[in-house]
N, C-alpha and C positions, 0 to 999 in steps of 0.2 A: 378423095382420102391421100394420095399421092401428093395432090399439089399443097395441101396443107403443110403436111410432112417436108416439103422442099420450104416453104416458107420459113416453117419454124425453124429449120436446120439453118437456114440464111440469118435470119435471126438471132439464134444463138453466136452462131460466129461473128460477127457485127459485136454483137456485146462482149465475147470472149475478147475480139482484136482489140475494141475499146477498152477493157478490162487491162489487157497487158500494157497496153499503152498505156496509160495510169499508173502503170507500178512500175513505168521506168524515170518518171518523173520524181526528182529528189524531193524529198519530204521540206514544206517550207520553213525558214527561218520564223519563230516565235519572236514577235516585237512586243514588247511591253506597251502597249495602247491603254490609253486612259481608261477608254470605253470596254475593256475587256471583261473587270470584275464584274459582280451583280449589284454592285452600288455603284460602279464606276459611271461617270459622263463624260461629254467631250470637252475635249481642251479647242474653244472657239479660235484662239489663235492659229491652233496647228491646220481647223479646218477653212479658216479665211484665207490662210496660203494656198491650201489645197485647192480651192475654187478656183486660185491665180493661176495654179500650174496648167489646171482644167483651162481654163478661159484662153491662155497664150499659148499651148501645148496640145492638148487633149482635144480641144474641139474643132482640131482641125479634119479629124477622120471618123470621132464617136460623139454619139447624139446622146441625148437624156431625155427621153420623151415623156419619162413620168414627171418629170419636174418644169414649174413655168417660174420666172422670175422674181413673182410676188412669195414662192415658199422661202427665198433667202432673206426676208424680211419680217416674215411671222415669228410668233413668239418661238423659242428654241431654234430661230435659225442664225447662220452666222452673223449676219447683218441684220439683226434683233434691234432697234434701237428706240433709245428711251430720253424723256426731256428732264434733268436734271437739273438744281439750281446753284450755281457757282458761287462757294461759300466768301470767296472774297468780293465779288462786284454783285452778288444778290440777283443776277440774271439768268434767266433759265436759260439751258445749253444742249446739244445731242450730245449721248455718248452712244458707243455702239456697241452692246451688251447691257445684260442686268447689272445696274448698280447694286453694293451690297447693302446700302440702305435709301428706301426711296425711290423716287422716280416713276415716271408715267409712261407707260408702252406709247410709241407714236404708231399709228396705224400704217399699214404698209402703203396705200395710197399716197400718204403723206409722208414716207421716208425720201429724203433726197436721194442718198446714197443706192438702194435698191433700184430707183428711177433712174439714176445716172448709169449705173451697169446696165439697165435692159435699154435705153436709149442709144449707148454705145455698140449695138447692135443693129444689123442692117436686115429687117424682115422683109422676105417677098412675098407679096400678098395681091388681090384683086384690086383695082382701085374702081371704090363704089362709084364712081363717074361716068369711066370709058368701059369698064368691064375689063381691062388688057391688066396683064400681069404687072405690078410695079414695085418699088423698093420704097420701103418708108424704115424711121427708126423703131426699135422695137417700145414695146408697152410691158408693163408689169404683170399683164395679164397674159402674153403671149407665153408658149412652153419654150423651153431653151433650144435656140435656134438648130436646126438638125443640118450637116455642113453637107448633107446629098438629098437630092429629091426623091430618090427611091433607091432600090437595093441593085436594081440594073447600074446605074452610075457610080455606086459607092463599089460596085464591084469593080466597073470599068476602072475606076480611080488608084485602084488597090491591086492590081496583076488578078484578078480575080477572087481575091481573099473579101469576106466581108465584114468589116469590122462592127462586133457586136455593140449595141445600146448598154452604157455605163450608168443606166439608172438604179438598176438593181444587181450590178455585177458582183457584189461582197458579198450578197446571199447566196447568188447563184451558182458561185464556184466551189466547190471543195476548198477548206483549209480558209475561206473568207479573207479578212481583211493581209492574214499572212501570207495567202497565197499571192496576193494581188502584190503586195509591197515586194514580194521576193522574185517575182516575175519582173518586175520592171527594174531589177537592180541585177537579174542574175543572167544578160549579157554576157559571154567571153569572147566575143569577137569574131566566132568562126560562121563562116557564111556557106551554104549550097546553094548555087541560083540564085534565085531572089528568097531563100528561105535563109534563116538566122538561127543559133544552136543558141539553148537557153533550156538547162537541166530541169529547170520547175515548170515546163510547159511538157504536156503528156506529148510522147511520143520524141523529143527532146527539138524538133523543129518548128519555128514560127514564120507565119509570113510577114508580120509586124516588126518591123527596124527598130532598133532602142530608142525609144521617143524621147527620153531624157539625157539631154546634155549638161555638163556643169558650167555653169554661169549664163544659161540660156534665160532663166527669170529672175529679176531684182526683187529682193524683197525689201521693202522700208522699213521693217522692223528687226534690221542686221541678221536676220539668221542665217545659216550658212546655205550657201548657193550651191548644194553638192548634189549629185545625183540620189545620192541615198535621203537627204532632207525633201528633195523633191517627189521621190517615191512614200518617204514616210507622210507627209503633206498632203497628198495627192488621194491616197488611200484613206485617211482619215475624211477630207472629203467627202469620198464615196461613201463611207460607211454612213456619214449621216445622211446623205441622199437617199440609200438603202430604206434607212431606218430613222428619221426626223424625231419620231416619238417616243426615240428608247428613253429617255430620261425622264420624261412624263410618264412612263409606262413601270421602270425601276421604283420609282417614287410610290407610285400606285400598288405596287409589289407588295412594298414594305409596308404600307400605312393596312392591306389587308391582313398581311401577317401579325402584327402586331394586335389588328383587332381579334382576329382567331385566335391569337393565345391569350388574350384577355377574357373570349368567349368560354375558352374551354377551363380556363381556372376558373370563371365563375359557373359553370355547369358542375365541376369538380366539389365544388365547397358546397353547390348545393345539393349535389348527391350526399357527401357526409352529414348533412342537415337532415335530409329527409331519411337516410336511412341509419342513424345514429343507434346506438343500442340493439341493431338488429343484427343477428349472428350469420353469418353468409357460408 
């Protein structure tokens, strides 16, 4: 009994400590993302730029074990490709993103953009001939390359801190996308040994140094290359990664609501018809 009471007290103390640390964190800034509303969707330009930031910056420390490269080119993905007809030449050409009218979806196995993204990654695998570890170009079926072979190596490379997997980070953290974005832009330059001050992080001190630097990632579409823009874009990508079927779910929800509303109207009219002339 005494042992059980001691364990319960220790657990409560830890929980209280976590709650106090969380209460010290500043409330994240509310950023108006396109996916916030109950009918909102993803800005795929934003998601594409966010993938670029993840690929060039975040992937050096953080993995995304739940994602495979093929997911990028599936319907609803940032690099989903369609074959459309050029109105001037009449020749078919590839277009990233669903066209406003027409277009034929290109299967991921034939998607040159996703294949190029995967091939640009080096995967360490077992050679089928020698049985030894060997490097090979990535395939679309591969999961996102993890920067470390295991947790021990990850901690050894990061001063004892373990970089979390980012597959569902937006759903796993209180505050979601707003928290992640605020954290990325919230560094104020104060340090304490290997820790960095960030008012949005519970407890105020975080082992991860500021990951984003102005001008570090070049955007081909002319978008600003600022820390704020990088944070906005990569957070949008992480939201898509955590919930890639959000748009389909919302559309299905609207259809179901419309059906239920129509059904309720029919039932009400049927009720009035059956019980007309009857006193209640």
